C-alpha positions in Angstrom: -18.0 -13.6 9.7 -15.5 -12.0 7.3 -16.2 -8.4 6.4 -13.9 -7.9 3.3 -10.8 -6.0 2.9 -10.0 -5.7 6.5 -10.1 -9.4 6.8 -8.0 -9.9 3.8 -5.3 -7.6 5.2 -5.4 -9.5 8.5 -5.0 -12.8 6.6 -1.9 -11.3 4.9 -0.4 -10.4 8.3 -1.2 -13.8 9.7 0.4 -15.6 6.8 3.5 -17.9 7.0 6.0 -15.1 5.8 6.5 -11.6 6.4 4.1 -9.0 5.0 5.9 -6.6 2.7 4.1 -3.4 1.9 5.8 -1.2 -0.7 5.1 2.5 -0.3 3.3 4.0 -3.3 3.3 7.8 -4.0 1.1 7.9 -7.0 -1.3 5.8 -9.1 1.6 4.7 -11.4 3.5 3.3 -8.5 0.4 1.5 -7.2 0.0 -0.2 -10.6 3.7 -1.1 -10.9 3.6 -2.7 -7.4 0.5 -4.6 -8.1 1.9 -5.8 -11.4 5.0 -6.9 -9.6 2.8 -9.2 -7.5 2.3 -7.4 -4.3 -1.2 -8.1 -2.7 -1.2 -5.0 -0.6 0.2 -1.5 -1.0 0.8 1.3 1.7 1.1 5.0 1.3 2.2 8.0 3.3 1.2 11.6 3.1 4.8 12.6 2.6 5.1 10.4 -0.5 1.8 11.6 -2.0 2.6 15.3 -1.1 6.2 15.0 -2.6 4.9 13.5 -5.7 2.6 16.4 -6.2 5.3 19.0 -5.3 3.6 19.8 -1.9 5.0 19.6 1.7 3.9 16.8 3.9 0.5 17.7 5.3 -0.5 20.2 2.7 
């Protein structure tokens, strides 16, 4: 039984080509990546912190 987003991400991993995950740092970058056609977007604590002027882990 499919459970939703987890299975959608697994399907992307199991696709014919490589799964490219751009690294978003704020909402604007997420929107830009989705508008560019990416079906999944990653993030990191460093990128989010840096966008807010904070050190990683703050």
